[in-house]
matplotlib code that plots the C-alpha trace (Angstrom):
import matplotlib.pyplot as plt

x = [24.0, 22.3, 19.4, 17.2, 15.8, 13.2, 13.7, 10.1, 8.2, 4.7, 3.1, 0.8, 3.7, 4.8, 7.4, 6.5, 9.3, 8.0, 6.4, 4.1, 5.7, 3.7, 0.7, 0.0, 0.1, 4.0, 6.0, 9.8, 11.8, 15.3, 16.5, 19.8, 21.5, 23.0, 25.5, 27.6, 30.8, 30.6, 29.5, 25.7, 24.7, 21.6, 20.1, 16.9, 13.8, 14.3, 17.7, 16.0, 16.1, 12.6, 11.8, 12.7, 11.0, 7.9, 7.9, 8.6, 5.7, 2.9, -0.2, -0.5, -3.3, -6.1, -5.4, -8.0, -10.5, -7.9, -7.0, -3.7, -4.6, -4.0, -2.2, -3.9, -3.9, -3.6, -4.5, -2.9, -4.5, -2.5, -4.2, -1.0, 0.0, 3.4, 3.5, 6.3, 3.8, 0.2, 0.6, -1.9, -4.5, -6.4, -6.0, -9.7, -11.8, -14.5, -12.1, -10.3, -13.4, -14.2, -10.8, -11.2, -14.4, -12.9, -10.2, -12.7, -14.7, -11.6, -10.7, -8.7, -8.6, -7.4, -7.0, -3.8, -4.5, -1.4, -1.4, 2.3, 4.6, 7.5, 9.2, 12.9, 13.6, 10.0, 9.6, 7.9, 4.5, 2.4, 0.5, -3.0, -2.3, -1.8, -4.9, -6.8, -5.9, -6.7, -9.5, -12.1, -11.4, -11.6, -14.6, -16.4, -15.2, -17.1, -20.1, -20.7, -23.7, -21.6, -19.8, -17.0, -16.5, -13.1, -10.5, -8.5, -4.9, -3.4, -0.1, 1.6, 4.7, 2.7, 0.3, -2.1, -2.7, -3.3, -5.7, -7.8, -7.8, -8.7, -11.5, -12.6, -12.7, -9.3, -8.4, -4.7, -1.4, 1.2, 4.4, 7.3, 9.5, 9.2, 7.7, 10.8, 9.7, 7.3, 7.6, 3.7, 2.6, 3.3, 1.9, -1.2, -1.5, -0.9, -3.4, -6.2, -5.6, -4.5, -2.6, 0.4, 2.7, 6.2, 8.7, 12.4, 13.7, 17.5, 17.2, 14.1, 12.6, 14.7, 18.1, 17.5, 18.7, 22.0, 24.5, 22.6, 25.1, 24.6, 27.1, 24.7, 21.4, 19.2, 20.5, 20.6, 16.9, 16.0, 17.6, 15.9, 12.6, 12.9, 14.1, 11.2, 8.8, 10.3, 9.8, 6.2, 5.5, 6.9, 4.3, 1.6, 1.0, 0.7, 3.2, 0.3, -0.9, 2.1, 3.1, 6.7, 7.9, 11.3, 10.9, 12.0, 13.2, 13.6, 17.3, 18.3, 20.2, 19.0, 21.1, 19.8, 16.1, 17.0, 18.8, 16.0, 13.3, 15.6, 15.7, 12.3, 11.3, 13.9, 11.4, 8.9, 11.4, 10.2, 6.9, 4.6, 2.9, 5.1, 4.2, 5.8, 5.5, 7.2, 4.6, 5.9, 9.1, 12.0, 14.0, 11.4, 11.4, 15.5, 15.5, 12.5, 13.1, 9.7, 8.7, 7.0, 3.6, 1.4, 4.0, 5.7, 2.8, 4.2, 7.2, 5.2, 3.2, 6.3, 7.6, 4.3, 4.2, 7.8, 6.7, 3.7, 5.9, 7.9, 4.8, 4.4, 0.9, 0.2, 1.1, 0.8, 0.0, -1.3, -3.0, -5.3, -7.5, -4.4, -2.7, -5.8, -5.9, -2.1, -2.4, -5.3, -3.6, -0.4, -2.1, -4.0, -1.0, 1.0, -1.5, -3.1, -6.7, -8.6]
y = [-3.3, 0.3, 1.4, 4.4, 6.6, 8.9, 12.6, 12.9, 16.2, 17.3, 20.5, 22.3, 23.0, 19.6, 19.8, 18.0, 15.3, 14.4, 11.0, 9.9, 8.3, 4.7, 6.5, 8.6, 12.2, 12.7, 12.9, 12.9, 14.0, 12.9, 10.1, 9.5, 6.6, 4.7, 1.7, -0.2, 0.7, 4.1, 7.8, 8.6, 10.6, 12.3, 11.4, 12.4, 9.9, 9.3, 7.6, 5.1, 1.5, 0.7, -2.2, -0.1, 3.0, 0.8, -0.3, 3.1, 4.7, 1.9, 2.7, 0.4, -1.7, -1.5, -3.5, -4.8, -2.2, 0.6, 2.7, 4.5, 7.9, 9.4, 8.8, 6.3, 6.0, 2.8, 3.4, 1.4, -0.8, -2.4, -4.9, -5.4, -4.5, -3.4, -1.7, 1.3, 4.1, 2.8, -0.4, -1.1, 1.3, -0.7, -4.1, -4.5, -5.7, -3.1, -0.2, -1.6, -1.6, 1.9, 3.0, 1.3, 2.9, 6.4, 5.8, 4.8, 7.9, 10.0, 8.7, 5.7, 3.8, 0.6, -0.7, -2.6, -4.9, -6.1, -8.6, -8.9, -5.9, -5.6, -2.7, -3.3, -5.7, -7.4, -11.0, -13.5, -14.4, -17.4, -18.0, -18.8, -15.4, -13.6, -14.9, -14.3, -10.7, -10.0, -12.5, -11.4, -7.7, -8.2, -10.3, -7.6, -4.8, -6.7, -8.1, -5.1, -2.8, -0.2, -2.8, -1.7, -1.9, -0.6, -3.0, -4.8, -5.9, -8.4, -7.6, -10.9, -13.1, -16.4, -18.3, -19.5, -16.0, -14.6, -17.8, -16.9, -13.3, -13.9, -16.0, -13.2, -10.8, -9.3, -8.8, -8.3, -9.9, -7.4, -9.2, -7.4, -10.3, -10.0, -13.8, -15.1, -15.9, -18.6, -20.4, -21.4, -17.9, -16.9, -20.3, -19.8, -16.3, -17.4, -20.3, -17.7, -15.1, -12.4, -9.2, -8.9, -6.3, -7.5, -5.5, -5.4, -5.9, -6.8, -9.3, -10.0, -7.5, -8.8, -8.1, -6.0, -2.4, -4.0, -2.5, -2.8, -2.6, -2.5, -2.2, 0.3, 0.6, 1.9, -0.7, -3.6, -2.8, -2.5, -5.9, -7.7, -6.4, -7.2, -10.6, -11.2, -10.1, -12.5, -15.3, -14.5, -14.1, -17.8, -19.1, -17.4, -14.0, -11.6, -8.7, -6.4, -7.9, -7.3, -4.0, -3.1, -1.5, -0.5, -1.1, 2.3, 1.6, -2.2, -2.7, 0.6, 3.6, 7.0, 7.7, 4.5, 5.7, 9.1, 7.5, 5.5, 8.3, 10.6, 7.8, 6.5, 6.8, 4.3, 1.6, 2.3, 0.4, -2.9, -2.3, -2.4, 0.0, 1.7, 1.9, 3.9, 3.2, 5.8, 7.3, 8.2, 6.0, 7.0, 8.9, 11.4, 12.0, 12.0, 14.8, 16.8, 16.6, 15.1, 12.5, 9.4, 9.0, 11.9, 14.5, 13.0, 13.8, 17.1, 15.1, 12.2, 14.5, 16.0, 12.3, 11.3, 14.5, 13.8, 10.2, 11.4, 13.8, 10.6, 8.8, 6.6, 5.0, 4.0, 5.9, 3.6, 6.2, 6.2, 9.8, 9.2, 12.4, 14.6, 13.1, 13.1, 16.9, 17.6, 15.8, 17.7, 20.9, 19.9, 19.2, 22.5, 24.4, 23.0, 22.8, 26.0, 24.8, 22.2]
z = [-20.6, -21.2, -18.9, -20.0, -17.4, -19.1, -18.0, -17.0, -17.3, -16.6, -17.8, -20.4, -22.8, -24.5, -27.4, -30.6, -29.9, -26.5, -26.0, -23.3, -20.1, -19.7, -21.5, -18.6, -17.6, -17.9, -20.9, -21.7, -24.8, -23.5, -21.4, -19.3, -20.3, -17.5, -17.5, -14.8, -16.8, -18.2, -17.4, -17.6, -20.9, -22.2, -25.5, -27.1, -27.1, -30.8, -30.0, -27.6, -29.0, -30.3, -27.8, -24.8, -26.1, -26.7, -23.0, -21.7, -23.4, -23.7, -21.9, -18.8, -18.5, -15.8, -12.7, -10.1, -11.6, -11.6, -14.6, -14.8, -16.5, -13.3, -10.1, -8.0, -4.1, -2.2, 1.3, 4.1, 6.5, 9.0, 11.4, 13.6, 16.8, 16.0, 12.6, 12.5, 12.1, 13.1, 15.1, 17.3, 16.0, 13.7, 14.9, 16.2, 13.2, 13.8, 13.7, 11.0, 9.0, 10.1, 8.9, 5.4, 5.0, 6.0, 3.5, 0.6, 1.3, 1.3, -2.2, -1.8, -5.1, -3.5, 0.3, 1.1, 4.1, 6.0, 9.0, 9.6, 10.4, 8.0, 9.9, 10.5, 13.2, 12.9, 13.8, 11.4, 12.8, 12.3, 9.3, 11.4, 13.3, 10.0, 8.6, 12.0, 11.5, 7.9, 6.3, 8.8, 8.3, 4.4, 4.4, 6.7, 4.2, 1.4, 3.4, 5.9, 5.9, 4.0, 2.0, 0.1, -3.7, -3.4, -4.8, -1.8, -2.0, 0.6, 1.8, 2.5, 1.7, 2.5, 0.0, 2.6, 4.1, 0.3, -0.3, 2.5, 1.9, -1.8, -0.6, 1.7, -1.1, -1.9, -5.5, -5.6, -3.8, -2.6, -1.7, 0.0, -0.7, -4.4, -4.2, -3.0, 0.4, -0.2, -3.4, -3.6, -3.8, -7.2, -8.7, -6.6, -8.2, -11.5, -11.3, -9.7, -12.5, -9.8, -10.4, -8.3, -6.8, -6.5, -4.5, -3.9, -0.3, 0.6, 3.3, 5.5, 8.1, 10.9, 9.3, 6.3, 8.0, 9.3, 6.7, 3.2, 0.7, -3.4, -6.2, -7.8, -5.9, -8.8, -11.2, -8.7, -7.6, -11.3, -12.4, -9.3, -10.3, -14.1, -13.4, -10.9, -13.3, -15.9, -13.2, -12.7, -16.3, -16.9, -14.1, -16.3, -14.7, -17.8, -17.7, -17.6, -14.4, -12.6, -10.7, -9.5, -6.3, -5.7, -1.8, -0.5, 3.2, 2.7, 2.9, 2.0, 3.7, 3.3, 0.6, -1.4, -0.7, -2.3, -5.2, -6.1, -5.6, -8.1, -10.5, -10.1, -13.7, -14.7, -13.5, -16.1, -18.5, -17.1, -18.8, -15.6, -13.5, -10.8, -7.1, -4.5, -0.9, 1.0, 3.5, 6.8, 6.7, 8.6, 6.1, 5.8, 9.7, 9.5, 6.7, 8.0, 11.7, 12.1, 14.8, 13.7, 12.6, 11.4, 12.1, 8.9, 6.7, 5.2, 4.2, 2.9, 0.5, -0.7, -1.8, -3.2, -5.4, -6.6, -7.4, -9.4, -11.2, -12.4, -13.4, -10.5, -11.0, -7.3, -4.3, -1.1, 1.7, 5.1, 4.8, 2.0, 2.0, 2.3, -0.5, -2.7, -2.0, -2.7, -6.0, -7.1, -6.2, -7.7, -10.8, -10.9, -10.2, -12.8, -15.6, -14.7, -14.6, -12.5]

ax = plt.figure().add_subplot(projection="3d")
ax.plot(x, y, z, "-o")
ax.set_aspect("equal")
plt.show()
C-alpha cells in the first residue's frame, strides 16, 4: 500500500501546478510516497491517484460551528486536580468558568473540557466523579451571566460522561482512546448526531509510556485512525463530522512525536480535519530545557506554527491568546500583509 504525504507549502507565490491542501491556506505541488517495503520517493501532485488526491484537497466541512479556512484554536480547560500541566488550577467551578470566559475573550474557537487526567501514569476515575467535575462547569458556561456561545467539546472516554456533558450544552465529543474504551460512546454520538474527535493512543494512561513500540509510527498511527474513522462511519457518523488526532505524547517516545510532527500532513489523506495537541508536553520541555507549565510556552508556540504550516485545522493549546498572536504574526510575516 502506498501512502501520500503532501509536501505542504504556505506563502504568496503559488505554482500553477499547486493544489490546495484540504481546501485551506496551505498548498502542495509534490508529495512524498511512503510504503512499508520501499524507500520514499517524491512525485508531482498530478501523479497522485484521483481518489487519494480528492481526499487530500477537498475542503473540510465546518464542525460544531467552526469553519476551516484558517487554523482554529481549541482552548484546554482541565477541571482536574492532577493534569500534567495545570492540575488543580481550574477544579473549582467558578474558577473554571472564569478561565473559560478568558479563553473565549482571547480568541478560543472551541473550549475542550476534561474531568479525567490522561497524563502518563494517571488512574481511571469513577464516572460519577468525572461527571461532577465537568457537567456543572459546562452548564455554567452556557447559562452564566456571561454565557458563552463558543463551541464546547467534552474530553472523555465514557458514554455517560459524554451524555451528561451534551445535556449540559457541549457540542462535540473528544475521545483520547479513539472510541475503543467504551463501546457505547460511538453509537451514542451517532444517534445524537454529534461531531467527534478520534485520537490515537498506544495503551492506557497508566501504561502508555512504558516502552512504546511501532513498526512505523507514522504509518501505524495513520492506519489506526483511518480504521477508526471507518468504524465511526459505519455507525452512522458522517466522515465530514469526524476530526482525527495523532495523539502526540500518548504512548510515544520523543522520536515518535517528532516523526509524527514532521509527517503531519499525511493525515489529511484520511479526509477529515486534523487536530494537533502538543501544548506544554514533555518532549517540548526535554528539547527546549524548559520546566513544566508556562515555561514551555515558546516551544508550544513553535510546534503549533509547525502544525499550522502543514495544514492542521485545530490546535489544542493551553495558551490561547499567545497562540492567536503567534498565528497572526506567522501569517503576516509569511504573506507580507496582515
